[in-house]
N, C-alpha and C positions, 0 to 999 in steps of 0.2 A: 457503431463506429464512434459515436460521441463518448460513450463510456470508456472505450479503450484509449481514446485520446486523452480523456481526463485522467485515467489511470497512469498513462505515460508521464504526464506532467506531474502528477502526484508522486510518482516514483522518483523523479529527478529532484523535486523539492525535498522529499524525505531524505534522500542521499546527501544532498548539500547541507541541509540543516543538521544531519547527523555528524557532519565534519566539524561543527562548532560546539560540540558537547552540550547539546540541548536534550540530553537523555530523557528525563521525565516529560519534557515538553513534546517529545516525539509521540507520546501516547495521544496527545491532542491533535497533532498533525495526522496521525493514522486515523483518528475519528473523523477529521475533516475530509480526508481522502475517501473514506468509506461513504460518507454522506454525499459527497460530490459525485462519486461514481454512480450511486443509486439514482440521484437526480438526473444525471446525464443519460442514464439508461432509460429512465421513464420519459423524460422530455425528448430525447433523441428519437424515440419511437413515434412521436407526434400523434397524429390522429389514427395511426394504424391500430390494428387489433392488439390487445394486451399480449405481451410476450409470454409464452408458456414458461413456467418456472422462473420468472424474472427475478424473484428474490434470491434464488440459488445462483443465478448467473451474476447478479450484482455482487453477491458475497464472494464468489470465485474471482471475479475481476478485481475487486478491492483488496482482497487478501493477496492476490498475485501482485498487485502494485507494490505492496509493502515488501514482499519477497524480492521483487526486482529492485526496489530501493536498497534493500540490504545487500544484494549482489553488486549494485553500483558502488555502494560504500566500500565493499570488499575490493572491487576493482581499483578504486581510488587508492586504497591502502597498498595495493600491489605496486602501483605506479610510484608510490612514495617509498618503496623498499620493503614492504611487508612480506612475510614468508608463510603466513598461515593459510590453510584452506578456508573455503567460505564458512563452513560450520564452526570451525575453530575460531575464526575471526569474530563471527557473530557472538559466540559464547563468551569470548574474552572481552570484547568491546562493549557489548550491550547486555549480556547476561540474559536472564529469563524475561527481561522487559521486552526484548525483540519479539518473542513468541506471543507475548500478551498483545503487542501492537498489531500483529497479524490478525489475532482474534477480534480485537476491537474494531479494526477496519472492516473485516468480514461481517461481524455481528451488526454493526450499525448500517452497513449497506443492506443486509438482509432485512433489518427492521424497517428501513425507509422504503424499500422496494416492494414490501408486502402490499 
């Protein structure tokens, strides 16, 4: 629960910072989201037994947070009058950097949750 809440906040922050042309800085934001999701997953479990495959779960949640952030940015663009589909918007607006950010978030979450 804590990890998904952290991911939701991370997705919103990512989408809002994407609106102010912070393109290379979004790699750092994605890294912070990945790290925070992993910490939330670990700490959210408390004294419970370790979660099986927690590194993969953390990576999936963190990568998903960036994907949701990209979808939120696309939705904002639609409200502002954009006409592109989500993939077209992501390719045009962020280019290959967006896909790198998904990998950075997932990779750091996986590393931290191991």
